[in-house]
N, C-alpha and C positions, 0 to 999 in steps of 0.2 A: 444552630450549626448542624450540618449533616456530617456524620462520621462515615468513613470508608468501611465497608464490610470486609473484615480480615479474611473471611472464608471465600471471598469472590475468586473465581478461577482466573488464572493468567489469560490475557487476551491471546487469541490465535494469531499467528503470523501469516499474512497473506502475501503471495507473490503474484504480481500481475505483469504479464509480458504484453507489450504493445509494439506495433510496427513503428520503426523510425526512432528519432531522438526526441525526447520530451524536453522542451525548452523551459527556461526559468519561469516564464509566465504560467505555463501549464503546471509546473511542479508546485507552484504556490497553492494549487487546489488539493495537494496531497501532503499537507502538514503532518510531520511525524514519520513520513516515509522516506526511504533512501532510494537512490536509483543507480543502476549499473548499466552503462551503455555498451552494447555489443555491436558487431558489424551491421546488422540490419534491424535491430530491435532494442528496446529498453525494458529492463525489469525493474519494477517498483516493488519495494518490500517494506511492510510495516504492520502494526497491530490493528486488529479488528475485534471488538468486544462481543458482538452479537450479529444476528442475521440482519437486523435493521441497519446497522452500520455497514455491513457488507453490501447491502442493496444500495445504500447511499454512495458507497465507493464506486460501484459499477455505474451509477448515474453520473458521477463526476468524470469517469473515463469517457462516457458518451458525450457529455456536455463540453469536454475539452476537445472533442473531435478526434480522439485517438482510436485507432483500430485495435480492438482487443484480440490478441492471439491466444492467450491462455490465462487461466486464473487457478491458483493452487492454494489451498488452505493447509497450513502445516501446524504442528503442535505449538503450544504457547511458548513464549520465551522472547528475549530481546532480539532485535535485529543485530546483525554483526557489524563490528566497527570497520570491517574491510570493505563494506559497501561504500561506493563513492556517490555523492550527490552532485549531479551535473545539471 
């Protein structure tokens, strides 16, 4: 059995803004992420542990056919409960 490293840092929280509304089918590619729909864009927010996971996330945005507007890495911590998944 593999034990979790208690000293492992908290994952960073990533905010990805894409053009338009992200539908349910596309959201399935972003498990663990929340989404906030704004007038002309959607912001996806969720944890990323390392650069490899970040690169995979950007690939998933591309593979879903979404137009990436911005990507911002913030300090670690949970996503907010106020985010709405749509």
